[in-house]
C-alpha positions as a printed Julia matrix, in Angstrom:
176×3 Matrix{Float64}:
 -0.01  -0.07   -0.08
  2.58   2.14    0.69
  4.35   1.54   -2.98
  0.63   2.66   -4.58
  0.8    5.88   -2.82
  4.65   6.73   -3.74
  4.21   5.81   -7.06
  0.64   8.06   -7.69
  3.5   10.75   -5.54
  5.6    9.96   -8.6
  2.61   9.89  -11.35
  1.82  13.25  -10.28
  4.97  15.25   -9.46
  5.78  13.81  -13.91
  2.57  15.53  -14.72
  3.77  18.82  -12.48
  7.28  18.76  -14.17
  5.79  17.97  -17.65
  2.94  21.48  -17.36
  5.73  23.24  -15.97
  8.09  22.02  -18.69
  5.48  22.44  -21.41
  4.77  26.58  -19.94
  8.83  27.47  -19.87
  8.67  25.61  -23.87
  5.43  27.75  -24.37
  6.64  31.42  -22.16
 10.04  31.11  -24.45
  8.02  30.72  -28.0
  5.88  33.56  -27.37
  8.89  35.55  -25.6
 10.92  34.95  -28.95
  7.5   35.69  -31.55
  7.05  38.89  -29.77
 10.38  39.97  -30.47
 10.66  38.58  -33.93
  7.07  40.64  -34.75
  8.98  43.68  -34.35
 10.7   43.22  -37.22
  7.1   43.16  -39.23
  5.45  46.03  -36.94
  8.0   48.13  -37.62
  8.88  48.18  -41.54
  4.93  47.86  -42.2
  4.48  51.68  -39.7
  7.34  53.26  -41.77
  5.84  51.59  -45.0
  1.97  53.37  -43.65
  4.18  56.71  -43.11
  6.0   56.45  -46.46
  1.77  56.37  -48.16
  0.51  58.89  -46.57
  4.22  61.86  -47.04
  4.16  60.5   -50.66
  0.33  61.07  -51.27
  0.73  64.57  -49.83
  2.1   65.93  -53.43
 -0.11  63.58  -55.16
 -3.33  65.78  -53.25
 -1.59  68.97  -54.33
 -3.22  69.98  -58.15
 -1.6   70.43  -60.19
 -0.27  73.46  -61.84
 -1.48  74.8   -65.55
 -0.43  72.31  -68.51
  0.47  69.84  -66.55
  0.54  66.25  -65.79
  1.11  63.6   -63.39
  3.34  60.65  -64.94
  4.1   58.6   -62.38
  5.38  58.34  -58.65
  8.0   56.74  -57.09
  9.34  56.64  -52.86
 11.32  54.1   -51.13
 11.4   53.87  -47.53
 15.21  53.61  -44.87
 19.07  54.79  -44.99
 18.74  56.74  -47.65
 21.99  58.88  -47.42
 24.64  59.26  -45.44
 26.52  57.65  -42.29
 24.86  55.56  -39.22
 21.48  54.45  -38.46
 18.1   56.42  -38.93
 14.88  55.93  -41.68
 14.75  58.69  -44.26
 11.36  59.21  -46.95
 11.99  59.9   -49.98
  9.47  60.67  -52.95
  9.2   61.34  -56.71
  6.94  62.25  -58.47
  7.01  62.75  -62.05
  6.13  65.29  -64.38
  5.26  66.36  -67.64
  4.65  70.39  -67.4
  5.3   73.26  -70.05
  6.4   75.25  -67.39
  9.88  75.34  -66.23
 11.81  73.63  -63.66
 11.59  77.31  -61.39
  7.77  77.52  -61.76
  7.55  73.75  -61.15
  9.33  74.58  -57.39
  7.74  77.66  -56.86
  4.51  75.82  -57.15
  5.4   73.41  -54.78
  7.03  75.41  -52.75
  3.79  77.15  -51.59
  1.84  74.17  -51.31
  1.73  72.94  -47.36
  3.72  69.55  -46.68
  4.3   68.61  -44.02
  6.95  65.77  -42.18
  6.76  61.92  -42.54
  6.4   61.21  -39.28
  6.48  63.98  -37.03
  4.65  67.94  -37.9
  7.8   69.67  -37.04
 10.44  68.11  -39.14
 11.33  70.26  -42.09
 10.82  68.93  -45.78
 12.8   69.51  -48.14
 11.4   70.28  -51.62
 12.95  69.74  -54.9
 12.11  70.16  -58.96
 14.64  68.54  -61.76
 14.45  68.07  -65.03
 14.22  64.48  -65.36
 17.27  63.54  -67.63
 16.77  59.7   -67.84
 14.92  56.84  -66.64
 16.72  56.97  -63.19
 16.65  59.29  -60.34
 19.55  60.74  -59.76
 19.43  63.04  -56.27
 21.19  64.13  -53.28
 18.87  62.73  -51.17
 19.14  58.74  -51.99
 22.17  57.23  -52.27
 22.57  53.81  -51.27
 19.13  52.63  -54.14
 18.38  53.5   -57.47
 14.43  54.09  -58.07
 14.08  54.46  -61.92
 10.98  55.99  -63.72
  8.85  52.93  -65.87
  7.5   54.76  -68.27
 10.1   56.98  -69.32
 12.57  53.91  -69.98
 11.64  54.25  -73.74
 11.67  57.7   -73.92
 14.38  59.25  -75.75
 13.9   62.88  -75.66
 12.79  64.07  -71.93
 12.33  67.86  -72.38
  9.47  68.57  -70.58
  9.82  65.82  -68.28
 10.67  67.04  -64.31
 10.36  65.3   -61.29
  9.14  66.84  -57.83
 10.56  65.82  -54.87
  9.72  65.5   -50.97
 12.12  64.1   -48.13
 12.8   64.22  -44.55
 15.01  62.08  -43.12
 16.29  61.79  -39.84
 13.7   59.1   -37.74
 15.12  56.68  -35.45
 15.38  53.29  -36.95
 14.04  50.97  -34.06
 13.72  47.78  -35.9
 13.84  48.09  -39.11
 16.29  47.22  -40.61
 16.4   49.59  -44.0
 17.76  51.35  -41.62
 21.03  50.58  -40.27
């Protein structure tokens, strides 16, 4: 009878130990999943900010004799050293106006930073010189306007750019 009690007690201890092991494994798996999910959530969050940042350009009505052609955007560590997230939007337009007139037009519009209203947004307008965008703000990526691939005469094509940068990268690996 005493042996049966010992066996029952040992079985009970084994069940408790198994439950403790399962709970420990589950806790470790949940902790690892929570940490890795940050590497998914933050890039998505930055993509949402990029979309709203770039959409500001489309919200501004086109000046007279100007038509929208294409939009290219990117987010990540786009220039300089160190870690950080930068946001860049480039809108290709075809216009009868010159680059200085387009610059004055878009400079008069109100643009906010990608993540902070207090960040100063850099606005630029330049003549398109090919399908690949060249900008001081985008050193580490190549942006191409696909609608200019087969174009040989770039006269009348201009690129309107918005840039906002210097945000913490946090868990977005594109900022490293």
